PyMOL commands that place a pseudoatom at each C-alpha (Angstrom):
pseudoatom trace, name=CA, resn=GLN, resi=1, chain=A, elem=C, hetatm=0, pos=[3.148, 18.241, 6.893]
pseudoatom trace, name=CA, resn=VAL, resi=2, chain=A, elem=C, hetatm=0, pos=[3.621, 14.900, 4.835]
pseudoatom trace, name=CA, resn=LYS, resi=3, chain=A, elem=C, hetatm=0, pos=[0.669, 14.181, 2.352]
pseudoatom trace, name=CA, resn=LEU, resi=4, chain=A, elem=C, hetatm=0, pos=[-0.054, 10.791, 0.854]
pseudoatom trace, name=CA, resn=VAL, resi=5, chain=A, elem=C, hetatm=0, pos=[-2.654, 10.536, -2.463]
pseudoatom trace, name=CA, resn=GLU, resi=6, chain=A, elem=C, hetatm=0, pos=[-3.421, 6.689, -3.515]
pseudoatom trace, name=CA, resn=SER, resi=7, chain=A, elem=C, hetatm=0, pos=[-4.253, 6.512, -7.372]
pseudoatom trace, name=CA, resn=GLY, resi=8, chain=A, elem=C, hetatm=0, pos=[-5.203, 3.563, -9.579]
pseudoatom trace, name=CA, resn=GLY, resi=9, chain=A, elem=C, hetatm=0, pos=[-8.097, 1.776, -8.450]
pseudoatom trace, name=CA, resn=GLY, resi=10, chain=A, elem=C, hetatm=0, pos=[-10.969, 0.932, -9.976]
pseudoatom trace, name=CA, resn=LEU, resi=11, chain=A, elem=C, hetatm=0, pos=[-13.463, -2.778, -10.841]
pseudoatom trace, name=CA, resn=VAL, resi=12, chain=A, elem=C, hetatm=0, pos=[-11.641, -5.386, -12.359]
pseudoatom trace, name=CA, resn=GLN, resi=13, chain=A, elem=C, hetatm=0, pos=[-12.666, -8.947, -13.092]
pseudoatom trace, name=CA, resn=ALA, resi=14, chain=A, elem=C, hetatm=0, pos=[-11.142, -12.007, -10.896]
pseudoatom trace, name=CA, resn=GLY, resi=15, chain=A, elem=C, hetatm=0, pos=[-7.869, -13.250, -11.844]
pseudoatom trace, name=CA, resn=GLY, resi=16, chain=A, elem=C, hetatm=0, pos=[-7.083, -9.330, -13.157]
pseudoatom trace, name=CA, resn=SER, resi=17, chain=A, elem=C, hetatm=0, pos=[-4.620, -6.617, -12.719]
pseudoatom trace, name=CA, resn=LEU, resi=18, chain=A, elem=C, hetatm=0, pos=[-3.866, -3.562, -10.901]
pseudoatom trace, name=CA, resn=ARG, resi=19, chain=A, elem=C, hetatm=0, pos=[-1.470, -1.353, -10.311]
pseudoatom trace, name=CA, resn=LEU, resi=20, chain=A, elem=C, hetatm=0, pos=[-1.877, 1.299, -7.150]
pseudoatom trace, name=CA, resn=SER, resi=21, chain=A, elem=C, hetatm=0, pos=[0.538, 4.870, -6.895]
pseudoatom trace, name=CA, resn=CYS, resi=22, chain=A, elem=C, hetatm=0, pos=[0.837, 6.610, -3.893]
pseudoatom trace, name=CA, resn=ASP, resi=23, chain=A, elem=C, hetatm=0, pos=[2.894, 10.167, -4.179]
pseudoatom trace, name=CA, resn=PHE, resi=24, chain=A, elem=C, hetatm=0, pos=[4.569, 11.725, -1.132]
pseudoatom trace, name=CA, resn=SER, resi=25, chain=A, elem=C, hetatm=0, pos=[4.802, 15.225, -0.599]
pseudoatom trace, name=CA, resn=GLY, resi=26, chain=A, elem=C, hetatm=0, pos=[5.980, 17.540, 2.283]
pseudoatom trace, name=CA, resn=GLY, resi=27, chain=A, elem=C, hetatm=0, pos=[8.538, 15.303, 3.721]
pseudoatom trace, name=CA, resn=THR, resi=28, chain=A, elem=C, hetatm=0, pos=[11.490, 13.734, 3.215]
pseudoatom trace, name=CA, resn=PHE, resi=29, chain=A, elem=C, hetatm=0, pos=[10.204, 10.694, 1.290]
pseudoatom trace, name=CA, resn=ASP, resi=30, chain=A, elem=C, hetatm=0, pos=[13.725, 8.108, 2.183]
pseudoatom trace, name=CA, resn=GLN, resi=31, chain=A, elem=C, hetatm=0, pos=[13.025, 8.741, 5.560]
pseudoatom trace, name=CA, resn=TYR, resi=32, chain=A, elem=C, hetatm=0, pos=[10.335, 6.567, 5.675]
pseudoatom trace, name=CA, resn=SER, resi=33, chain=A, elem=C, hetatm=0, pos=[8.905, 3.052, 5.856]
pseudoatom trace, name=CA, resn=MET, resi=34, chain=A, elem=C, hetatm=0, pos=[5.874, 2.909, 3.328]
pseudoatom trace, name=CA, resn=GLY, resi=35, chain=A, elem=C, hetatm=0, pos=[3.203, 0.480, 3.428]
pseudoatom trace, name=CA, resn=TRP, resi=36, chain=A, elem=C, hetatm=0, pos=[-0.128, -0.460, 2.231]
pseudoatom trace, name=CA, resn=PHE, resi=37, chain=A, elem=C, hetatm=0, pos=[-2.933, -1.528, 4.236]
pseudoatom trace, name=CA, resn=ARG, resi=38, chain=A, elem=C, hetatm=0, pos=[-6.521, -2.234, 2.934]
pseudoatom trace, name=CA, resn=GLN, resi=39, chain=A, elem=C, hetatm=0, pos=[-10.297, -1.787, 4.534]
pseudoatom trace, name=CA, resn=ALA, resi=40, chain=A, elem=C, hetatm=0, pos=[-12.789, -3.633, 3.772]
pseudoatom trace, name=CA, resn=PRO, resi=41, chain=A, elem=C, hetatm=0, pos=[-16.817, -2.379, 4.738]
pseudoatom trace, name=CA, resn=GLY, resi=42, chain=A, elem=C, hetatm=0, pos=[-17.205, -3.214, 8.524]
pseudoatom trace, name=CA, resn=LYS, resi=43, chain=A, elem=C, hetatm=0, pos=[-13.762, -4.625, 8.988]
pseudoatom trace, name=CA, resn=GLU, resi=44, chain=A, elem=C, hetatm=0, pos=[-10.177, -3.092, 10.708]
pseudoatom trace, name=CA, resn=HIS, resi=45, chain=A, elem=C, hetatm=0, pos=[-7.646, -1.691, 8.412]
pseudoatom trace, name=CA, resn=ASP, resi=46, chain=A, elem=C, hetatm=0, pos=[-5.281, -4.777, 7.570]
pseudoatom trace, name=CA, resn=PHE, resi=47, chain=A, elem=C, hetatm=0, pos=[-1.792, -4.580, 6.671]
pseudoatom trace, name=CA, resn=VAL, resi=48, chain=A, elem=C, hetatm=0, pos=[-1.011, -5.318, 3.113]
pseudoatom trace, name=CA, resn=ALA, resi=49, chain=A, elem=C, hetatm=0, pos=[2.225, -4.640, 2.325]
pseudoatom trace, name=CA, resn=ALA, resi=50, chain=A, elem=C, hetatm=0, pos=[5.612, -2.604, 3.204]
pseudoatom trace, name=CA, resn=ILE, resi=51, chain=A, elem=C, hetatm=0, pos=[9.206, -1.284, 1.957]
pseudoatom trace, name=CA, resn=SER, resi=52, chain=A, elem=C, hetatm=0, pos=[11.836, -0.281, 3.858]
pseudoatom trace, name=CA, resn=TRP, resi=53, chain=A, elem=C, hetatm=0, pos=[13.347, 3.601, 3.548]
pseudoatom trace, name=CA, resn=SER, resi=54, chain=A, elem=C, hetatm=0, pos=[16.070, 2.087, 1.615]
pseudoatom trace, name=CA, resn=GLY, resi=55, chain=A, elem=C, hetatm=0, pos=[13.654, -0.029, -0.840]
pseudoatom trace, name=CA, resn=TYR, resi=56, chain=A, elem=C, hetatm=0, pos=[16.226, -3.336, 0.693]
pseudoatom trace, name=CA, resn=SER, resi=57, chain=A, elem=C, hetatm=0, pos=[13.011, -4.591, 2.128]
pseudoatom trace, name=CA, resn=THR, resi=58, chain=A, elem=C, hetatm=0, pos=[9.710, -6.140, 1.458]
pseudoatom trace, name=CA, resn=TYR, resi=59, chain=A, elem=C, hetatm=0, pos=[6.739, -7.233, 3.482]
pseudoatom trace, name=CA, resn=TYR, resi=60, chain=A, elem=C, hetatm=0, pos=[3.472, -8.751, 2.471]
pseudoatom trace, name=CA, resn=SER, resi=61, chain=A, elem=C, hetatm=0, pos=[0.776, -10.672, 4.422]
pseudoatom trace, name=CA, resn=GLU, resi=62, chain=A, elem=C, hetatm=0, pos=[0.261, -14.185, 3.796]
pseudoatom trace, name=CA, resn=SER, resi=63, chain=A, elem=C, hetatm=0, pos=[-2.777, -13.233, 2.230]
pseudoatom trace, name=CA, resn=VAL, resi=64, chain=A, elem=C, hetatm=0, pos=[-0.725, -11.289, -0.723]
pseudoatom trace, name=CA, resn=LYS, resi=65, chain=A, elem=C, hetatm=0, pos=[2.063, -12.992, -0.857]
pseudoatom trace, name=CA, resn=GLY, resi=66, chain=A, elem=C, hetatm=0, pos=[3.609, -14.306, -3.794]
pseudoatom trace, name=CA, resn=ARG, resi=67, chain=A, elem=C, hetatm=0, pos=[0.168, -12.084, -6.170]
pseudoatom trace, name=CA, resn=PHE, resi=68, chain=A, elem=C, hetatm=0, pos=[1.174, -8.628, -5.106]
pseudoatom trace, name=CA, resn=ASN, resi=69, chain=A, elem=C, hetatm=0, pos=[4.514, -7.105, -5.218]
pseudoatom trace, name=CA, resn=ILE, resi=70, chain=A, elem=C, hetatm=0, pos=[5.510, -3.614, -3.237]
pseudoatom trace, name=CA, resn=SER, resi=71, chain=A, elem=C, hetatm=0, pos=[8.164, -0.886, -4.830]
pseudoatom trace, name=CA, resn=ARG, resi=72, chain=A, elem=C, hetatm=0, pos=[9.037, 2.695, -4.534]
pseudoatom trace, name=CA, resn=ASP, resi=73, chain=A, elem=C, hetatm=0, pos=[10.810, 5.084, -6.926]
pseudoatom trace, name=CA, resn=GLN, resi=74, chain=A, elem=C, hetatm=0, pos=[12.840, 7.174, -4.472]
pseudoatom trace, name=CA, resn=SER, resi=75, chain=A, elem=C, hetatm=0, pos=[13.499, 10.370, -7.282]
pseudoatom trace, name=CA, resn=GLU, resi=76, chain=A, elem=C, hetatm=0, pos=[9.976, 10.412, -8.165]
pseudoatom trace, name=CA, resn=LYS, resi=77, chain=A, elem=C, hetatm=0, pos=[8.809, 9.473, -4.193]
pseudoatom trace, name=CA, resn=LYS, resi=78, chain=A, elem=C, hetatm=0, pos=[5.977, 7.398, -5.048]
pseudoatom trace, name=CA, resn=VAL, resi=79, chain=A, elem=C, hetatm=0, pos=[5.314, 3.742, -3.955]
pseudoatom trace, name=CA, resn=PHE, resi=80, chain=A, elem=C, hetatm=0, pos=[3.783, 1.514, -6.050]
pseudoatom trace, name=CA, resn=LEU, resi=81, chain=A, elem=C, hetatm=0, pos=[1.253, -1.937, -5.612]
pseudoatom trace, name=CA, resn=GLN, resi=82, chain=A, elem=C, hetatm=0, pos=[1.242, -4.171, -8.495]
pseudoatom trace, name=CA, resn=MET, resi=83, chain=A, elem=C, hetatm=0, pos=[-1.438, -6.532, -8.036]
pseudoatom trace, name=CA, resn=ASN, resi=84, chain=A, elem=C, hetatm=0, pos=[-1.929, -9.425, -9.687]
pseudoatom trace, name=CA, resn=SER, resi=85, chain=A, elem=C, hetatm=0, pos=[-4.021, -12.128, -9.937]
pseudoatom trace, name=CA, resn=LEU, resi=86, chain=A, elem=C, hetatm=0, pos=[-6.967, -10.236, -7.996]
pseudoatom trace, name=CA, resn=LYS, resi=87, chain=A, elem=C, hetatm=0, pos=[-9.949, -12.463, -6.162]
pseudoatom trace, name=CA, resn=PRO, resi=88, chain=A, elem=C, hetatm=0, pos=[-12.931, -11.184, -4.806]
pseudoatom trace, name=CA, resn=GLU, resi=89, chain=A, elem=C, hetatm=0, pos=[-11.615, -11.288, -1.154]
pseudoatom trace, name=CA, resn=ASP, resi=90, chain=A, elem=C, hetatm=0, pos=[-9.261, -8.664, -1.883]
pseudoatom trace, name=CA, resn=THR, resi=91, chain=A, elem=C, hetatm=0, pos=[-12.496, -5.671, -2.788]
pseudoatom trace, name=CA, resn=ALA, resi=92, chain=A, elem=C, hetatm=0, pos=[-11.439, -3.003, 0.174]
pseudoatom trace, name=CA, resn=ARG, resi=93, chain=A, elem=C, hetatm=0, pos=[-10.160, 0.461, 0.151]
pseudoatom trace, name=CA, resn=TYR, resi=94, chain=A, elem=C, hetatm=0, pos=[-6.046, 0.711, -0.006]
pseudoatom trace, name=CA, resn=TYR, resi=95, chain=A, elem=C, hetatm=0, pos=[-4.263, 3.299, 2.017]
pseudoatom trace, name=CA, resn=CYS, resi=96, chain=A, elem=C, hetatm=0, pos=[-0.987, 4.137, 1.399]
pseudoatom trace, name=CA, resn=ALA, resi=97, chain=A, elem=C, hetatm=0, pos=[0.891, 4.949, 4.883]
pseudoatom trace, name=CA, resn=GLY, resi=98, chain=A, elem=C, hetatm=0, pos=[4.079, 6.152, 6.424]
pseudoatom trace, name=CA, resn=ARG, resi=99, chain=A, elem=C, hetatm=0, pos=[6.438, 5.762, 9.120]
pseudoatom trace, name=CA, resn=ARG, resi=100, chain=A, elem=C, hetatm=0, pos=[9.503, 8.296, 9.531]
pseudoatom trace, name=CA, resn=TYR, resi=101, chain=A, elem=C, hetatm=0, pos=[12.826, 6.347, 10.790]
pseudoatom trace, name=CA, resn=TYR, resi=102, chain=A, elem=C, hetatm=0, pos=[11.470, 2.905, 10.735]
pseudoatom trace, name=CA, resn=SER, resi=103, chain=A, elem=C, hetatm=0, pos=[13.061, -0.346, 10.301]
pseudoatom trace, name=CA, resn=GLY, resi=104, chain=A, elem=C, hetatm=0, pos=[11.334, -3.038, 11.642]
pseudoatom trace, name=CA, resn=GLY, resi=105, chain=A, elem=C, hetatm=0, pos=[8.933, -5.455, 9.867]
pseudoatom trace, name=CA, resn=VAL, resi=106, chain=A, elem=C, hetatm=0, pos=[6.179, -5.270, 11.084]
pseudoatom trace, name=CA, resn=PHE, resi=107, chain=A, elem=C, hetatm=0, pos=[3.538, -2.543, 10.279]
pseudoatom trace, name=CA, resn=ILE, resi=108, chain=A, elem=C, hetatm=0, pos=[0.719, -1.558, 12.153]
pseudoatom trace, name=CA, resn=TRP, resi=109, chain=A, elem=C, hetatm=0, pos=[-2.095, 0.629, 11.107]
pseudoatom trace, name=CA, resn=ARG, resi=110, chain=A, elem=C, hetatm=0, pos=[-2.480, 2.870, 14.315]
pseudoatom trace, name=CA, resn=GLN, resi=111, chain=A, elem=C, hetatm=0, pos=[1.475, 3.090, 14.339]
pseudoatom trace, name=CA, resn=MET, resi=112, chain=A, elem=C, hetatm=0, pos=[2.147, 4.617, 11.198]
pseudoatom trace, name=CA, resn=ASP, resi=113, chain=A, elem=C, hetatm=0, pos=[2.945, 8.565, 11.134]
pseudoatom trace, name=CA, resn=SER, resi=114, chain=A, elem=C, hetatm=0, pos=[1.008, 9.316, 7.938]
pseudoatom trace, name=CA, resn=TRP, resi=115, chain=A, elem=C, hetatm=0, pos=[-2.253, 8.285, 5.378]
pseudoatom trace, name=CA, resn=GLY, resi=116, chain=A, elem=C, hetatm=0, pos=[-3.822, 8.747, 2.473]
pseudoatom trace, name=CA, resn=ARG, resi=117, chain=A, elem=C, hetatm=0, pos=[-7.261, 9.100, 1.866]
pseudoatom trace, name=CA, resn=GLY, resi=118, chain=A, elem=C, hetatm=0, pos=[-7.337, 6.057, -0.368]
pseudoatom trace, name=CA, resn=THR, resi=119, chain=A, elem=C, hetatm=0, pos=[-8.256, 4.500, -3.342]
pseudoatom trace, name=CA, resn=LEU, resi=120, chain=A, elem=C, hetatm=0, pos=[-11.379, 1.684, -3.820]
pseudoatom trace, name=CA, resn=VAL, resi=121, chain=A, elem=C, hetatm=0, pos=[-10.562, -1.297, -5.420]
pseudoatom trace, name=CA, resn=THR, resi=122, chain=A, elem=C, hetatm=0, pos=[-13.498, -4.036, -6.580]
pseudoatom trace, name=CA, resn=VAL, resi=123, chain=A, elem=C, hetatm=0, pos=[-13.153, -7.144, -7.844]
pseudoatom trace, name=CA, resn=SER, resi=124, chain=A, elem=C, hetatm=0, pos=[-16.424, -8.750, -9.134]
pseudoatom trace, name=CA, resn=SER, resi=125, chain=A, elem=C, hetatm=0, pos=[-16.558, -12.603, -9.598]
for i in range(1, 125): cmd.bond("trace and resi %d" % i, "trace and resi %d" % (i + 1))
show_as sticks, trace
zoom trace
């Protein structure tokens, strides 16, 4: 059974940076396209960024494009989300999720196969 564990969240001032990590275990990592989602209080899980199983393709929501960067380390079985120029509206719980054998470019929370428990990111103004 795949297990995903996020880390790296915290409190940061607007304009600052954070790097989130997601540790993958219990499956074959390079079979999974991986994504980051976030959920603000009272809202749905929103797509943030994703990376294909090979790492060759990346996808971003319009709200983070140019500020966030997703990457993966196949040997370490990790996915990273580098977040720069953070804004108060980026405040949310950030979740890592995986989808096996998926090569598309649309990532929807409920269509993922595995989910982590999230890490909280708070951006102060």
